N, C-alpha and C positions, 0 to 999 in steps of 0.2 A: 734375508736373506732372497734376494732375486731366483726366481725361476726361471730355468734355463730359454723360457718363447722369451723371455722380457731382455734378451742377452743378442747385441746384434753385431758384427761384422760391421766392418762400410771401407770401399774399398774409394781411392778416388788416383789418376795417373798424374803425372806433372815431370817437363821436359831435362828438369836436371834435379841431383844429387843436394840441390842448395835449397832450392824447392821443396822439395820432400824434407828435408831435412823445416824448414819454414810451417808448414801445413802441420807437419806433423808437433812443431815444440805451439804454435798458438792451440791447436787444439785441444793439448792435456794444460794447459795454464792453463785455458779458462774452464776449464774444466767438464768439456761436453764431450772428454773422448778419455779411458781409464790412461790406454798405451795407443803408442801404433808400433807399428815395423814397415821400414824401410825396403826395397826389395830394385832391385835395378843393376846398370839398365835393363832392359825386354827389349826388343821391337813390336813396335804396335803398326798395324798394315792398316788402312780406314780408306775410304772416301770421303774427302770436306770438301765441300763448297764445288765437288761435283769434280775433281780431282783424286784419284787415286797417292795416297800416300803412307812413306815409310818414317817414322821416329823415334829417337831409339826414348827410353822414356825411365821415370822411377817409380815403383807402385809404391799407395800408404795406406796400409791396413792399421783400419785404428777399429779401439773396440769398447765398448755404449750401451748404454742400455734401451727400449726401442721408445722410455722416457723423457728421452735425451737426442735422441735423431733428431725432432724435427731445428733446435737451439743447430748443431752441430753439421748439421746442413749448411744455415745458416753462414760459422764462420771458418763453410772451405772455402761456400764463393764467397765469401768476401775477402779474401784471402788471397782466393787462385789465379790465379794468370792467365787460367782459356777462357773462351769465350762460351767451350759449352759444355766442361768440366764434365767428366766422367765422375759422379758420386751414386752410390750402388751397395742398399746393407742385403744379407743375407741372417736371418736366424740366427741364431746358434740353438742346436737337441741337443747337444749333450756339454757334459765340460764339470771338473769339479768343485762340489758347492764350496770352496772356502773362495777358489780363484771367481767367480760369478758372483758370489759375497765383497769382495774386493772389487770388482769392476762395475758391479752397483754404490758401492762405496762412494770410491773415487767419483765418480759421475753426479751425481747428491747437490742438488741446489743447497749453498750455502741458510740457513734458514735467518732471518730478517733477525735481527736483535733485537 
């Protein structure tokens, strides 16, 4: 069973519901995230290339392990449509043991035959 400090939630954002679903699907299909939740639209206010921007975005919250974070980050960067995507991770400090074990199981790479 995974320890709680080994489980992460990883957040990214994108500009449409369709892109958000594509990011979620590719991460789960590749086994670098156990699941993903899509929220939105949200309003993001930020500075980009010297100008203040306000845009609608969709948030994708993915669950993975610390051991699989780099692979998830690589997957998201390859699939993302943003030049500088937000990809941030937060450690899970508490959770039910069976859920945390499921996240770890779903993100464990297959063993070579």
